[in-house]
N, C-alpha and C positions, 0 to 999 in steps of 0.2 A: 812180907810184900804188900804196897798198896791196894787199897779194892779200885781204884781206878787209876790207870798205867796211864802217866801221861807222856811214855816216849811215843812217838810215830812209830808206828808199823814199819818193815821193811816192805818197799813196795816188791809182789811179785813179780817173777818176769815175765813179760809178753808171750813166749812162748807156753806158760802153765797152761793158757787158754787157747784150745784148740779152736775154739768157735770166731764166727766174726767178730773184731776188734773196732771201733770208730778209725775213722779214716783208712783203713784197708783198701777200700775198695773207691772208683770213682762213683759220682752221681747216677752214673749208665750204667756201671756193673754192679750195685749195691742190687738193684732187685732181681737179676737174674743168678746173682751168688747166696742169695739171701734163700731163693727159691731150690737152687741146688741144696742147698744144706738141709733145709728144711724135709726136701725129697730124702735125701740119704739117710738123713737121724729118723725119717717113720719109717723107711724100709727097715733099718738095724734093729727097731723099738719092735715094727711086730714083726720082723723073723723070731727074735727072739721070744716072742710070746707064744708064737705058732711052735717053733720046732726046738725049743728048752722048756715053757712052761706050758706044753700042750692046748691051747688054748687061742681065740683068733679074737678080736675084736671089729675088722675089718672083713669083708666079702675077699675072695678072690678076685675078682672081678676089680675092685678097689685098689689091691694091693699091684696088681699086674697094669693099671690106666698111672700110676704112679712111676713105678719101674718106668714102664716104656719114656713117661716125660723125662726123667731123670735120664733114662740112656741118650736121649736126644738131647738135650740141656747139656750135656757131658762131651758129645761131639761136637754141639754146635758152637760149645762156647771152652774151648778146651783148657785155654793160656786162665781163665777164670776155676774151670773144675778142680784142675791142679794145687790149687794156695787154700783149697777148701778142707776142712775136719774130714779126716779116712779117706784122703783122697788116692789113697795106697791100696786101700781095699774095694774098692770101687775102679781102679784103674781101669779095666777091661772086664767090667761087670756086665752080663749083657741080661737082668733083670730076670731069665730065667729060673732064678731060685735066690733066696736069702741063707740058705744053710750051711754057705761056706764064707758069710762074712765075721765081721769079729765078735761075735756074741756072748764073747764072756767078758771084754770089755766094761769095766766096771762102772762106767756112765752108764752106757747100755742095761745093765743091767737093775739097776738103781731107776732108769728114766720107767722100764717096762713095768718094775714093781709096783711105782707111783700109780702106771697109768692102772695098772690093773687093781690095784685098792681103789683108786676112784670109780671103775667100771662096779666094783663090786658093791663098795657103799649108795653108789645109783641104785642098783637093780635091789639092793637092800632096802632102800628109800622107797624104793615101786612097791616091792611086796608089802612092808608094814602100811603104806595107803591101799593096799588091796585089803589087808584083813581088816582094816579099820574101816572099811566101807563094809564088808561083811557083817562086822560085828552091827552096825548103825543099822543095816538093813534088819539082821535076824531079832535087835532090841523092838526097830518099827513093827517088824511080824507077830512080833510076842504081843505089845501093847494094843494091836490091833485085833489080835485073838481076845483079848481081854475083856476089851471094851465091846466086844460080839457077845460073847458069854453071858456078860453082868443083864439082869432086866433091866428096862429103860425107868425109869421114876415116873408113876403117873401123877400129874400137876404139880406144883410147886412143893418142897418140904418145907416150906416158910409155913404154908396154910396146914398143915397135919398136925391133926392133935396125938 
């Protein structure tokens, strides 16, 4: 087996990627399709985090706002909505809960975990900064105490015999 394979790899079937593909929508449809897709993916990921991973990264209010917006978009643009990923799962969805969405989908699981990892790393970084500031403050206080505890020299040490 060669180190670098010079044979072209077979093109994957277009059905293997459920997300929006170039040329799939008109210029007018594309912003709507992208927003519907974004809201669906947000609902899936944040439902996974909430129901299966027992955590949340957004407020209930934010979830409700995104859900209501998605329901309105799907109602106003049904011909676009039915061509976007997870169309069947969101077909009659009313935004009242994400518990019955396809939360065991591998893409959803992977993205929810990635988002949780990013959030945890961010929190750890914030905690590290807080600890670092506390250590700096403690060192500063100790240095100030040492200075206050020492007697101030009288006159210049250069001229003392």
